[in-house]
N, C-alpha and C positions, 0 to 999 in steps of 0.2 A: 438478769434474765435467766441465770442458772437455776434459780429457785422457782421459776415459772411452772405452772401446771402444763403449759404448752411451750417447752423449751425450743421447739422448732421455729417459733415465731421470731427468734433472733435473726433468722436468715431471710425473713420477709422484707420486701421493699417497703419503704414508709407508706406509700399509697395503699398497698395491699394489706398492710398491718392495720391501717385505719379502717379499711373496708371490713376486715375481719371483726374488729371491735364493734363497729356499727351493727353488723349482722348478728353478733352475739346479743347485743342489747335488744335488737328486734325480735330475736327468738324468745326472749323472756316475756314478751307481751302476749303469749298464748293464753287461752281461756283458763287452762288448769295446769297443774304441775306436770302431769304426764305428757301433755302436748308440748309443754315448754322443754322438757327433757328431750323429747323426740326431735324438736326443732334445733336444739343445741347440738345434738349428735350430727344432724345433717350439715350444720354450719362447719363444725370441726372437720367432718369428712371432706367437705368441699375445699378447705384451705390446707389441711395437713398434707405433708409430702407422702408420696406412695411408699409403703414399706420396702426396705431393701430386699432384693431377691435372695431367696435361700441359696447359699453356696452349694455347688454341685459336690457330691461326695466323691473324694479322690480314691476311695478304696474299691478293691474288687469284691465280688460277692462272697468269695471265700474269706477274705479279710474282714468283711462286715460280720460274717457268721462267727469268726473267732473273737472279735472285739465284743460282740454281743454276749458270748459265753463268759468272757472275762468280766464284763460288766454285771453279769448275773451271779458272779461270785465263784465261778469255777477256776481252778488252777490250770496251768498249762497242761499238766498231765491229764486232768479230767476233761479239758477241752479236746485234747487229742483223742481220748476215748470216744467222746460224743461225736466227733467229726470223722472218726474212722481213719485217723492218720497217725503217723509216728510222732513222738515228742520232738524229734529233730525237725521234722517238717513243720510242725506247729510253731516252733520257736523261729524258724525262718520266715514263716508267714507274718509273725508278730513283728520281727525286725523290719521287714519290708513295709508293713503297715505304718510303723512308727516313722519311717523315712518319708512316706507319702504325707503324713500329717505334720511333719516338721518337729517331732518330739523324739525323746530318747527312752522313755519308760512307759509303763502300762497306765499309770494314773492319769497323766495329761491326755493320753490317747483316748481313754474312756470319757474323760471330761469333755473333750472336743466333740466326740461322736454323739454324746448325749445332748450337748448344747445345741448342736445343729440338727438334731433329730434324724440321725443317720442309722439308727438301730431299731428298725420296726419290730424286731423280736425281743426287745428289752422287757424284762418282767419287773414291774414295780409293784410290790405287794402293798396293799392298803395299810395305813398306820394301825397297828394292833395295840392291845393293852400293854402298859408298861411292864417290862420284864425286870425292873430294878430290884424287886423283892423276891424274885424266883431263884433262890439259892439252891445248894446241894440237897438240903432237907426237902424242899418242894419237889424236885425232880425224883428223889428217892421214893417219895410217896406216890408220885405219878407212875413210876416204873413198877412199884410193888402192886398197885391196883391193876395196872395193865396186865402184869404177869398172872395175877389171880383170875382176872376175867378170861384170859386165854386158856388157862388150865381148866377152867370150868366149862369151856366150849372148845375142845380140841379141834384144830383145823380152821376155826373161824378167825378171820383177820380182825385185828384191833388197831386203830390209828392212835399214834402217840405224837404229841407235839402241840403247837407248831414250833419249829426251830427256825430262827432267823437266817442262819447260814447253812449252805450246802455242807460245809465241813462239820458243823455240829451234828447234823442229821447223820452224816456218814460215820462219825464216831460212835453214835448210839447204835447204828446198825451193827458195827463190829462188836460192841459190848454185848449185844443180844445174841448174835450168832456164835460168839466164842464163849458165852457164859461167864463173862468177866464180872458180873454182879450176882450176888446170892439169889436174887429173884429169878434169874434166867439160867440157873444151874440145874442139872449138869449140862456141860457144853453139848451143843447139837440138839437140845430139846426144843429150841425155838428157831424159827426162820424169820428174817427181817429184811426189808428193802426200803429205800427212800423214795418218796414221790413228791411231786410239786403240790403245793396247796395255795390258797388265796393269800395266806399270811406268810408264805415262805416255803418251808419244807416240812413234811410229815414223815414219820417212820411207820410203816405198816408191817405188823408182825403177827405170827400165829404160833400156837403150840403144836408141835408135831410128835411129842412124846419122847420118852427116854430111849436109849439104845435098846433096852430090854423090851420096851413096848413095841418098838419097830421090828425087832427080831420075832416077837410073838405074832405080829400081824403077818410077817413074811412066812412063818411056819404054817399059819392058818390058811 
């Protein structure tokens, strides 16, 4: 019975199991395939056990918010910033949440919360194109084009990405703001920030000019 399409029939009394089989055969006598499928669905719904009730979430609202941030890829420090709390407070929230869930680390806590659908704010990006061939040369070309576009239209924002992880987007923001790549030099010529996108994270940046440009505008 373990390989049955209806494993729950193993718990049916013999008389009820026999009735279920008879009703299935009866449903197949419909005039066409669509009616037969509809009749079969009704028979299965009549005999199948009611689904188990969804377990109640043991977490507080604040703990749900924290676990959601962690599930979305944020670190404890980034979650603390997003929630307006100190890192020590966030770590204490996490420890208390893990105790309530009966786990000791972040990964099983996230797995449990996601499995039971306790994280309404969970962001699950749609499956995007494969990134397996997008190596350093690809991103260098992307950054070079973005920098050129921004220099051509000073002040206009250009989106770069998408980046799968929050950390990846944050790293690129630092690279742009600090001028750590030739395309974005001298330092301070560009301003960048990370934003959510349908595929994960984007970096939105703009060219603000060199220090001499900015001094010239201030004098004017």
